[in-house]
C-alpha positions in Angstrom: 9.8 8.9 -1.2 6.4 8.0 -1.9 8.1 5.7 -4.9 10.3 4.4 -2.0 7.6 3.3 0.3 5.7 1.8 -2.5 8.0 -0.4 -3.7 8.7 -1.6 0.2 5.1 -2.4 0.8 5.2 -4.5 -2.6 8.2 -6.1 -1.2 6.4 -6.6 1.9 3.3 -7.9 0.5 5.3 -10.6 -2.2 7.3 -11.8 1.1 4.5 -12.4 3.2 2.5 -13.8 0.2 5.9 -16.2 0.0 6.2 -16.7 3.5 2.0 -17.8 3.6 2.5 -20.0 0.6 5.8 -21.8 2.3 3.8 -22.0 5.9 0.5 -22.0 6.2 -1.1 -20.6 9.5 -2.1 -24.1 11.6 -5.1 -23.0 12.8 -7.5 -20.4 12.5 -7.3 -18.4 15.7 -3.6 -18.3 14.5 -4.5 -16.2 11.4 -5.4 -13.3 12.7 -2.2 -11.4 12.9 -1.5 -12.8 9.4 -4.9 -11.0 8.1 -4.1 -8.0 10.0 -0.5 -7.9 8.6 -1.8 -8.2 4.8 -5.1 -5.5 5.4 -2.0 -3.1 6.8 0.5 -3.8 3.9 -3.1 -3.7 1.1 -4.1 -0.2 3.1 -0.6 1.2 2.9 -0.6 0.9 -1.0 -4.3 1.8 -1.4 -3.6 5.5 0.7 0.0 5.9 -1.3 -1.3 5.1 -4.7 -4.8 6.4 -4.7 -5.0 8.4 -1.7 -6.2 11.9 -1.3 -3.4 13.6 -2.9 -1.9 16.9 -1.1 -5.9 17.8 -0.2 -6.0 15.8 3.0 -7.3 17.7 6.3 -3.6 18.4 7.7 -2.4 20.4 4.3 -6.0 22.2 4.3 -5.6 23.2 7.5 -2.3 24.7 7.3 -3.2 26.5 4.1 -6.1 28.0 6.0 -4.0 29.1 9.1 -1.7 30.5 6.3 -4.1 32.5 4.5 -5.5 33.9 7.9 -1.8 34.9 8.9 -1.3 36.5 5.8 -4.5 38.3 5.6 -3.8 39.9 9.3 -0.6 40.5 7.9 -2.2 42.7 4.6 -4.7 44.3 7.6 -2.3 45.4 9.8 -0.1 47.0 6.8 -2.7 48.4 4.9 -3.6 50.5 8.5 -0.2 51.2 9.2 0.4 52.6 5.8 -3.0 55.0 6.4 -1.6 56.1 9.9 2.0 57.3 7.7 -0.7 59.3 5.1 -2.6 60.9 7.2 
């Protein structure tokens, strides 16, 4: 899926570049949407290629929650095991 996203972003970047070369914006005021398009495509590519990988804030948050739940389960199973042996 990541390769597909990178390919799509590269394709759109080439398409926008070709369209800009063929017909440049007539005035500076009209260049802002084009600058925004270029910036978005380049930032997407940067994030896909060199972004945080698997250690982003969401994955770390979910990993922490899973570990907290696992610890609760271990504590509860330890207590119930101790109650049965006593």
